[in-house]
C-alpha positions in Angstrom: 85.5 125.5 64.7 87.4 127.0 67.8 86.7 123.8 69.7 87.8 121.3 67.1 91.5 121.5 67.6 91.4 121.5 71.5 89.0 118.5 71.4 91.2 116.7 69.0 94.2 117.3 71.2 92.3 116.1 74.2 91.4 112.9 72.4 95.1 112.2 71.7 96.1 112.9 75.3 93.6 110.5 76.8 94.8 107.5 74.7 96.5 105.2 77.2 100.3 105.1 76.8 100.3 101.3 77.1 98.2 100.6 74.0 100.1 99.4 71.0 98.2 100.1 67.8 98.3 97.6 64.9 99.4 98.6 61.5 96.6 98.8 58.9 95.4 95.4 57.7 92.3 96.3 55.9 92.4 93.2 53.7 91.8 90.8 56.6 88.9 90.1 59.0 88.8 91.9 62.3 91.4 90.4 64.6 91.0 90.0 68.4 92.9 92.4 70.7 95.8 91.0 72.6 96.3 91.8 76.3 99.7 90.9 77.7 100.1 90.7 81.5 103.5 90.6 83.1 104.4 88.7 86.3 106.4 89.4 89.4 110.0 90.8 89.2 109.3 92.2 85.8 107.2 94.9 84.1 105.4 95.6 80.9 108.7 96.1 79.0 109.3 92.4 79.2 106.8 92.1 76.4 108.3 94.7 74.2 109.7 92.4 71.4 106.5 90.4 71.4 104.5 93.6 71.1 106.5 94.6 68.0 105.9 91.3 66.3 102.2 91.3 67.0 101.8 94.9 65.8 103.6 94.1 62.6 101.1 91.2 62.1 98.1 93.5 62.4 97.1 93.1 66.0 96.1 95.8 68.5 98.1 95.1 71.7 97.6 96.3 75.3 100.1 95.9 78.1 98.5 97.1 81.3 100.5 97.3 84.5 100.1 94.5 86.9 100.0 96.0 90.4 101.5 92.9 92.1 99.8 93.9 95.4 97.3 91.0 95.9 95.9 88.3 93.7 92.3 89.3 94.2 93.0 93.0 93.8 95.3 92.6 90.8 92.7 90.4 89.1 90.0 92.9 89.8 92.1 95.7 88.3 92.7 93.6 85.2 89.1 92.6 84.9 88.1 96.3 85.0 90.6 97.1 82.3 89.3 94.3 80.1 85.8 95.8 80.3 87.2 98.9 78.3 88.2 96.8 75.3 85.5 96.1 72.7 85.4 92.8 70.8 87.2 89.5 71.3 90.3 89.4 73.5 93.2 87.0 73.7 94.5 87.2 77.3 98.1 86.4 77.9 100.0 86.0 81.2 103.5 85.3 82.2 104.5 83.8 85.6 102.3 85.3 88.3 100.4 87.0 85.5 99.0 83.6 84.7 97.3 83.5 88.1 95.9 87.0 87.5 94.4 86.2 84.1 93.0 82.9 85.5 90.9 85.0 87.8 90.3 88.2 85.8 88.8 86.4 82.8 86.0 84.8 84.7 82.6 86.0 83.5 84.0 88.1 80.6 82.5 86.7 77.4 84.9 88.7 75.3 87.9 86.7 76.5 88.1 84.0 73.9 91.5 82.4 74.7 94.0 82.3 77.6 97.7 82.0 76.8 100.1 81.1 79.5 103.8 81.8 79.0 105.9 80.0 81.7 103.0 80.8 83.9 101.2 79.7 87.0 97.8 78.1 86.2 96.1 77.7 89.6 93.0 75.8 90.4 90.6 77.1 93.0 92.2 77.3 96.4 95.8 77.1 95.2 98.4 79.8 95.7 101.4 80.7 93.7 103.7 79.8 96.6 101.9 76.4 96.9 102.5 75.6 93.2 106.1 76.8 93.2 107.0 74.7 96.2 105.5 71.5 95.0 107.8 68.5 95.6 109.8 67.5 92.4 109.7 64.1 90.8 112.6 61.8 91.7 115.8 63.0 90.1 114.6 66.5 89.3 115.1 69.8 91.0 112.5 72.0 92.6 112.0 75.7 92.0 115.0 77.9 92.5 112.8 80.1 94.6 112.2 77.3 97.1 114.2 76.7 100.3 115.0 79.3 102.9 113.2 82.5 101.8 115.7 84.7 103.5 118.4 83.3 101.2 116.2 83.9 98.1 114.5 87.3 98.7 115.2 90.7 100.1 112.2 91.6 102.4 111.4 95.3 102.1 108.7 97.1 104.2 106.2 99.2 102.3 103.8 101.9 103.5 100.5 100.6 104.8 101.5 97.0 104.7 99.4 94.6 106.9 101.4 93.1 109.8 103.8 90.5 108.5 103.6 91.6 104.8 106.6 92.7 102.8 107.7 93.5 99.2 109.7 90.6 97.9 112.7 91.2 95.7 114.8 88.3 94.2 118.3 88.7 95.5 120.5 90.2 92.7 123.1 87.6 93.3 120.6 84.9 92.5 118.6 86.6 89.8 120.7 85.6 86.7 121.1 82.0 87.6 117.5 81.5 88.7 115.3 83.9 86.7 117.2 84.7 83.6 119.5 81.7 83.0 119.5 81.8 79.2 120.0 85.6 78.9 123.3 87.4 78.5 124.8 88.4 81.9 124.4 92.2 81.2 120.8 91.8 80.2 120.1 89.7 83.3 121.8 92.3 85.5 119.5 95.0 84.0 116.5 92.9 84.8 117.6 92.3 88.3 118.2 96.0 88.9 114.8 97.0 87.5 112.6 94.2 88.9 109.3 95.1 90.4 108.5 93.4 93.7 105.4 91.3 94.5 104.0 91.3 98.0 104.3 88.2 100.2 100.6 88.2 100.7 99.9 88.1 96.9 102.1 85.1 96.6 100.2 83.4 99.4 96.7 84.3 98.4 94.5 81.5 97.2 93.0 81.6 93.7 89.4 81.7 92.9 87.3 79.8 90.3 89.6 79.4 87.3 88.7 80.8 83.8 90.6 77.9 82.1 87.7 75.6 83.0 85.5 77.3 80.4 88.0 79.2 78.1 90.4 77.4 75.7 94.0 77.6 76.8 97.5 77.5 75.2 100.7 77.1 77.1 104.3 78.0 76.2 106.5 75.7 78.3 110.1 76.8 78.9 112.2 73.7 79.3 115.1 75.6 81.0 112.8 77.4 83.5 114.1 77.2 87.0 111.4 79.4 88.6 108.5 77.1 87.5 110.2 73.8 86.7 109.1 72.1 83.5 107.4 69.2 85.4 105.2 71.7 87.3 104.4 73.7 84.1 103.4 70.4 82.4 101.2 69.4 85.3 99.3 72.7 85.2 99.1 72.9 81.4 97.7 69.4 81.1 95.3 69.9 83.9 93.9 72.9 82.0 93.7 70.9 78.8 95.9 73.5 77.2 97.6 73.2 73.8 101.2 72.9 74.8 104.3 74.1 72.9 107.8 73.7 74.2 110.6 76.2 73.9 114.2 75.8 75.1 114.1 78.9 77.3 114.4 80.1 80.8 111.6 81.7 82.8 111.2 84.9 80.8 110.9 83.1 77.5 109.1 86.0 75.9 112.4 88.0 76.3 114.8 85.3 75.1 112.4 83.8 72.5 109.9 86.4 71.5 109.1 84.8 68.2 108.0 81.6 70.0 105.7 83.5 72.3 104.2 85.6 69.5 103.6 82.5 67.3 101.7 80.8 70.1 99.6 83.9 70.8 98.8 84.2 67.1 97.9 80.5 67.0 95.4 81.1 69.8 94.0 84.1 68.0 93.6 82.2 64.8 92.0 79.3 66.6 89.3 81.5 68.1 88.7 83.1 64.7 87.8 79.6 63.4 90.8 79.1 61.1 92.1 76.2 63.1 91.2 73.8 66.0 90.7 75.2 69.5 92.2 73.8 72.7 92.6 70.1 72.8 95.7 69.9 74.9 98.4 67.7 73.3 100.2 65.1 75.4 103.9 65.6 75.6 106.5 63.0 76.5 108.6 65.6 78.3 108.2 64.1 81.8 105.7 62.5 84.1 103.5 65.1 85.9 103.4 64.9 89.6 100.9 62.7 91.4 
């Protein structure tokens, strides 16, 4: 009996802090776990309101940190984390996190659906920078991160960086109008101050074989997004044959419209549970995708 209490305490201590446990829902079938992956210039707290909704609806939610050090290494980190989760998984990525889940889910039979929230959906050989800098259709604006990078980013050296690599921070003077253009000014200022940088090399690294070619996908398309313009989101989502839902939101739509994000995630979860159709990207008249 002497070892019972210490062992119980140890078990509590080793539970990861980023796991959100679902409320009891014994009357329903087992639900898939939800894994939420943040993107660049953000952190796991960007999902906090979505986590609360999903937990209230009976889901177990995980929000692992995204290192933002390199696409291959970030994807390997997430792939390793996913191996620790038993049962079916709904894998969700925002922004650069979309590129990470695209690579991390490859070969994992537990990942039943991919959900992209204002996210990059690269094909093999494409980089995030390449997708963000795509030429806009006539009469439309390109990404607010395009143009002269010295006018968009603060370049910060970091220990052990390869020659020519830097941490990239969005300039605080640009953050609100570019990244968080539908959020209150004070909220945008907090996000700008607390942003986590991505390395230049991560943004330039080419993606591998995409999981969306074999796993059903859903896409939440923010029509006010200036980081990944709607025409580019639509191009990527349609290419992945994703089920597309629009929301009038800026780039971090899961912050400004958490209900819309949570509803799409739950739709994907229900779809893979067999309660509704899976995949089958719907065609939207939003705009013509690029050539």
